[in-house]
C-alpha positions as CSV (number, residue, x, y, z in Angstrom):
1,M,-0.1,0.0,0.0
2,S,1.1,3.6,-1.4
3,D,1.0,6.8,1.2
4,T,0.8,8.6,-1.7
5,P,-1.6,10.1,-2.1
6,K,-4.8,10.8,-4.5
7,P,-4.0,12.5,-7.2
8,Y,-7.3,16.0,-7.0
9,S,-9.5,14.7,-9.4
10,L,-12.2,17.1,-9.4
11,D,-15.3,14.6,-10.0
12,D,-14.8,13.4,-6.7
13,Q,-14.6,16.3,-5.2
14,I,-18.2,16.4,-2.6
15,G,-18.6,19.4,-2.6
16,Y,-18.3,19.3,-6.3
17,V,-20.5,16.5,-6.4
18,L,-23.4,18.1,-4.3
19,R,-23.6,21.2,-6.3
20,R,-24.2,19.1,-9.5
21,V,-27.1,16.9,-7.6
22,T,-28.2,20.5,-7.4
23,Q,-28.0,21.8,-10.5
24,R,-29.8,18.7,-11.3
25,H,-32.3,19.4,-8.8
26,L,-33.3,23.1,-9.1
27,A,-33.9,22.5,-13.4
28,I,-36.0,19.2,-12.7
29,F,-37.8,22.3,-10.1
30,A,-38.2,25.0,-12.0
31,A,-39.3,23.0,-15.3
32,Q,-42.5,21.8,-12.7
33,I,-42.8,24.5,-10.0
34,P,-41.9,27.8,-12.4
35,E,-43.7,30.1,-10.0
36,V,-41.7,30.2,-6.8
37,T,-38.0,29.2,-6.7
38,T,-36.5,26.4,-3.6
39,T,-35.5,28.6,-2.0
40,Q,-38.9,30.7,-2.1
41,F,-41.1,27.3,-1.5
42,A,-38.7,26.4,1.3
43,V,-40.3,29.1,2.4
44,L,-43.6,28.9,2.1
45,A,-43.1,25.5,3.1
46,R,-41.8,26.4,6.9
47,L,-44.5,28.9,7.3
48,A,-47.5,26.3,6.2
49,E,-46.0,23.5,8.1
50,V,-45.0,26.5,11.2
51,G,-47.5,29.1,10.8
52,P,-46.0,32.5,11.1
53,M,-43.3,33.1,13.3
54,S,-40.1,36.6,13.0
55,Q,-38.1,36.9,9.7
56,N,-35.1,35.6,12.0
57,Q,-36.7,32.4,13.1
58,L,-37.7,31.9,9.8
59,G,-34.5,32.3,8.3
60,R,-33.1,29.6,10.5
61,A,-36.4,26.8,10.4
62,T,-34.9,27.7,6.9
63,A,-31.4,27.4,6.6
64,M,-30.9,30.5,5.7
65,D,-28.2,33.3,6.4
66,A,-30.1,37.0,7.3
67,A,-29.7,38.7,4.6
68,T,-31.1,35.6,2.1
69,I,-34.0,35.0,3.8
70,K,-35.3,39.3,3.3
71,G,-34.2,38.6,0.5
72,V,-37.2,35.9,-0.2
73,V,-39.5,37.1,2.3
74,D,-39.3,40.3,0.1
75,R,-40.0,39.0,-3.4
76,L,-42.7,36.0,-1.6
77,V,-44.5,39.7,-0.2
78,R,-43.7,41.1,-3.6
79,L,-45.7,37.4,-5.3
80,G,-48.2,38.3,-3.2
81,Y,-47.3,34.7,-1.2
82,A,-46.5,35.8,1.9
83,A,-47.1,39.0,4.2
84,T,-45.6,41.3,7.1
85,A,-46.1,42.6,10.1
86,A,-44.5,44.7,12.7
87,D,-44.9,41.7,15.6
88,P,-47.1,43.8,18.1
89,E,-44.6,43.0,21.5
90,D,-41.2,44.2,19.7
91,R,-41.4,46.5,17.0
92,R,-38.4,46.0,15.2
93,R,-38.5,42.2,14.9
94,L,-41.1,41.3,11.5
95,T,-43.2,38.6,11.2
96,V,-44.0,36.5,8.2
97,T,-47.2,34.8,7.7
98,L,-48.2,33.1,4.5
99,T,-50.9,34.5,2.9
100,D,-53.9,33.3,1.1
101,S,-52.9,33.2,-2.2
102,G,-49.0,31.8,-1.1
103,A,-51.0,29.2,1.0
104,A,-53.3,27.6,-1.9
105,L,-50.3,27.9,-4.2
106,F,-48.6,25.9,-1.3
107,S,-51.8,23.3,-1.1
108,A,-51.7,23.2,-5.4
109,R,-48.1,22.3,-5.5
110,T,-46.8,20.0,-2.8
111,A,-48.0,17.1,-5.0
112,T,-45.8,18.3,-7.3
113,A,-42.9,19.0,-5.2
114,L,-42.6,16.0,-3.5
115,A,-42.8,14.3,-7.2
116,V,-39.4,16.4,-8.0
117,S,-38.2,15.1,-5.1
118,A,-38.6,11.8,-6.4
119,E,-37.9,12.5,-10.3
120,T,-34.4,14.1,-8.8
121,L,-33.6,10.6,-6.7
122,A,-34.9,8.7,-9.9
123,P,-31.6,7.1,-10.5
124,L,-31.4,6.2,-7.0
125,T,-33.3,2.8,-5.6
126,P,-35.8,3.1,-2.9
127,A,-33.5,1.4,-0.4
128,E,-30.8,3.3,-1.8
129,Q,-32.5,6.9,-1.8
130,A,-33.0,6.2,2.1
131,H,-29.4,5.2,2.6
132,L,-28.3,8.9,0.5
133,L,-31.0,10.8,2.7
134,A,-29.5,9.0,5.9
135,L,-26.0,9.7,5.2
136,L,-26.8,13.3,4.4
137,A,-28.4,14.3,7.2
138,R,-26.1,12.7,8.9
139,L,-23.6,16.0,6.9
140,T,-25.9,18.2,8.4
């Protein structure tokens, strides 16, 4: 066995592989759910699941930093899918709420979103899919 390190190959790097998988997933998502981006849909999903919450909490709950969640929420507000209001207990805090239009879009696209995930994972067997998701969960 040699102590010589394996040469660097971009195709073997986790970041590169994950980026390629993400690009494939984003293309599938955009083709099937053109109304919003994946990050916007994640916000709609979390608000539908949990209900209104502060913008800061929403960012943490969707794994987005403060600048990203602000931009996503601003776009969803412009699209009419979310609304913001100052928290009555702390006027510096913004509370984000799903609008009726946002709830309707999320409800109408939930099955499609599940199909997008299924299509992304389709090259794998059901057992491989479960294993991959379990391994990726360990990396978060």
